[in-house]
C-alpha positions in Angstrom: 10.2 2.1 -2.7 7.7 1.0 -0.1 4.1 2.2 0.0 1.5 1.9 2.7 -1.8 1.6 0.8 -4.8 2.5 2.9 -8.0 1.1 1.3 -11.4 2.4 2.5 -14.1 0.1 1.5 -17.0 2.0 -0.2 -20.2 1.7 1.9 -18.2 -0.6 4.3 -18.8 -3.4 1.8 -16.2 -6.1 2.2 -18.3 -8.8 0.6 -17.9 -7.5 -3.0 -14.2 -7.1 -2.4 -13.8 -10.6 -1.1 -15.7 -12.0 -4.0 -13.5 -10.2 -6.6 -10.4 -11.2 -4.8 -11.5 -14.9 -4.7 -12.3 -14.7 -8.5 -9.4 -12.7 -9.8 -6.7 -12.4 -7.1 -4.9 -9.2 -6.2 -4.5 -8.2 -9.8 -1.1 -6.5 -9.4 0.7 -5.1 -12.4 4.2 -6.2 -13.3 6.7 -4.3 -11.1 4.5 -4.2 -8.0 5.2 -6.5 -5.1 2.7 -7.2 -2.2 4.4 -7.7 1.2 1.6 -7.9 3.8 -1.9 -6.6 4.7 -4.0 -5.9 7.8 -7.7 -5.2 8.2 -9.4 -3.2 10.9 -11.8 -5.3 13.1 -14.9 -3.9 11.5 -13.7 -5.0 8.0 -14.0 -1.5 6.5 -10.3 -0.6 6.1 -7.3 -2.5 4.7 -3.7 -1.5 5.1 -1.3 -3.1 2.5 2.4 -2.8 2.3 3.5 -2.7 -1.4 6.8 -2.2 -3.1 7.5 -0.6 -6.5 10.2 1.4 -8.1 7.8 4.4 -8.3 4.3 5.2 -7.2 2.8 5.4 -10.7 3.3 1.6 -11.1 0.4 1.2 -8.6 -2.0 3.2 -10.8 -3.3 0.2 -13.0 -3.9 -1.8 -9.8 -5.8 1.0 -8.2 -7.9 1.4 -11.3 -9.0 -2.3 -11.1 -10.4 -1.7 -7.6 -11.5 1.9 -7.5 -15.2 1.0 -8.0 -15.1 -0.8 -4.6 -12.5 1.1 -2.6 -11.0 4.6 -2.1 -7.2 4.6 -1.9 -4.6 6.6 0.0 -1.0 5.8 -0.9 1.8 6.9 1.4 5.5 6.4 0.6 7.2 4.9 3.7 10.6 3.8 4.9 11.5 1.0 7.2 12.6 2.3 10.6 16.1 1.0 9.9 16.3 2.9 6.6 14.9 6.1 8.1 17.3 6.1 11.0 20.3 5.2 8.7 19.4 8.2 6.5 18.8 10.4 9.6 22.1 9.3 11.1 24.1 10.0 7.9 22.4 13.4 7.6 23.1 14.3 11.2 26.7 13.2 10.8 27.1 15.5 7.8 25.4 18.3 9.7 28.0 18.0 12.5 31.0 18.0 10.2 
């Protein structure tokens, strides 16, 4: 499964986050894969695309950063996967 992780930097403080990342890396647990990330121009939000077999695998990673960030985790599908499922559902509905 894919997850869009929205990180809101507490107090807008990206410096502490950058320092920890430089020292310790992303600190992902086994079974979680990082795909890409984007930051807002102000440097107060980060959007990360992660992959794991289930959302609970992200919990240890979140706990390693929760003192510096608030997290929102949203399960997502690629557009291709969404439309493939929607197409198969629509086809079933028409039969």
